[in-house]
N, C-alpha and C positions, 0 to 999 in steps of 0.2 A: 862224513858229510863233505859235500863239494864247497867251492867258493871260500875256502879258508876257514870254515867253521871248525871250532876246536872240539866240539862235542857231537856225539851221535845222538839219535833220538832217545835211546834208553838213558843215556847220561843226562840229557835235558829233562826227561821225565823225573829222574831222581832228584836233580837239583831244584827244579820248579816245585815238585811235590813237597820237598822239605822247606821251601820258602813260603808256601801258601797253606791256608786252612784246608781241611778236607772238602768243604763246600766250594771254596774258590777253585781248588784243583779239579773238582768234578766239572765246574763251569768251564775251566780251561780246556779240558778234554772235549767237552761239547763244542767249544769254539773251533778246536782243531778239526773235529769231524765235519762241521758245517763249512769251514773254510776249504777243506779238501773237496767237498761236494761242489761248492761254488767254483772252485778253481777248475774242476773238470768241466762244468757247464760253460764257463767263460774262457776256457783255454789259457789258464794261467799255470805257472810252475807250481806243482803240488808240493814239492819239498819246501819251497820258500813259503808257501801258504802254511804248511805244517809248523815250520820254525817260528814264523811271526805269530801264529796263533798260540803256540805253547809259551811264548815269552811275552805276549801282549800285556798280561797283568803281573809281570814279575815284581813290580814295585807297588802293587795295589794295596798291600797290607802293611806297608812301611808307615811309621808315624808321620803325621803331617809336619811337625817341626823339621824332621829329616828331609822330607820332600822339598820344603821351602829352602832349607840350607843348601841342599844339593843343586837345586835349580839355580840359586844365586851363584854358587861356585861354578856352575857349568855355563853361565851366560844365557840361560833360558829367559826369554822376555817375560817379565812379570807384569801382566796386565791386571786390571782391577778384578776380573773374574777369577783368575788364578789366586789372587790374594784373598778374595772372599770365600773361595771354594778350593782350598789347596789340595784336596783329594784328586782334583782333575789333573794335577801335576804328575800323577802316576804314569801317564803315557810318555811325556817328554823325559821325565827323570828315568823311567824304565828303559828308554832307548839309550840313554847315556850309560846306565849300568850294564846293559847288554853289550854295548861296545867295549866297555872296560873289562868286564868279567868274563865274557865269552869270546872276545876277539872278533865279533861279527862286524864286518865293515860294509855289508851290502846295504846301500842307502835305501833301497825299496823296502827291505825288511825293517830297517830302523824307522823309516817314515811311517810305515804301517803301524808300528808300536806307538810312535809319537802321537799320531792323529786319530787313534781308534776311538777316542771319546768325543772330540769336538769337530773332527773333520777339517777340511780346508778346500779352497778352490784349487782345482788342478790335481786332484787326487789321482794316483795311478790305479790301475785295475786291482793290484794287490791291496792297496790301501782301502779301496772300497770294499773288497771282499772281507778283510779283517774287521772293518767297521760294522758291516752287516752281520757277519758271523757272531760277533760279540753280542749283538742284540737278539738274534734269531736262533741261537743254538737251542737244542732240544730241551734243556733244563729251564729255559726262560718261560715263565707263565705270567702274562699280564694281559689286560684288555687290548685287543687288536694286534697281538703279536702275529696271529695267523695272517692278518692282512699284510703285514710287512713281509712275511715269508712268501706269500703269493706274489706280491709286487716284485720282490727281488728275482723271482724266476721269470718275470717279464722283461727285466733289464736291471742292471746294477743301479742306474740313475733312478729308475722307478722305485726301487727298494729304498734308496737313499732319501728320496723326496718324502715318502711315507714315514720313514723312520725319523727324519728331521722334523717333520710336521708334528709328530707325536711328542718328540723330545722337547721341542720348543714350547708347545702347549703345556706339557707336564711341568717344565721348569718355571714358566710364567705363573701358572696356577699356584705354585708354592712360594711365589714372591722372591725367587732367586734370579740372579743375573744370567743372561744367555750369552755365551761366548760369541764374539763377532765372527769367528771362523764358521760356526754353524749357520748363522744367518747369511753370511756371504755365500756359503756353499749352496744353501737352499735357493737363494736368489739367482745364483749363476746357473743352476740346473733349469730353473724356470725360464731364464733368459735364453738359454740354448734351444729351448722348445719353440721359442718365437712367439 
């Protein structure tokens, strides 16, 4: 692989496959497929999309106490949402582990992994692609997933708006805290529309 990656795709598949359950690995392959499709549509580097997709859930099945400990050791900002829902830390902690274990230094890939669950204002094209691919890959089955799939083909921001709307409503209905990054991203996209 280019850009100093230490592993090729087959090596990544073997490592990620051994770190994840069969169901999570199947999801990861679906995210890679969707990310490459979106990268082709939106003129993004397909190799970067593939690598970010394959590694986006690298830390997903790690124990919550480990995620909290690694986040604290790595200087990840521990806001109240992460403390109440430590599973969300799999993105930022995953990016730290990917840098450490795979030697990947590409900030766009690392940011795509970091923010694939909560988003952020100023997301790059690759970050948006991984965020959306995670939600719309072919194995995802939930109410209105087709609506997000349709919207993302109209524009990445259109897909993000619909996805964020559904995620925020889903989270609020369950009485959980909504991460400020998600709300800020939603508002910033609406603000850009004018």
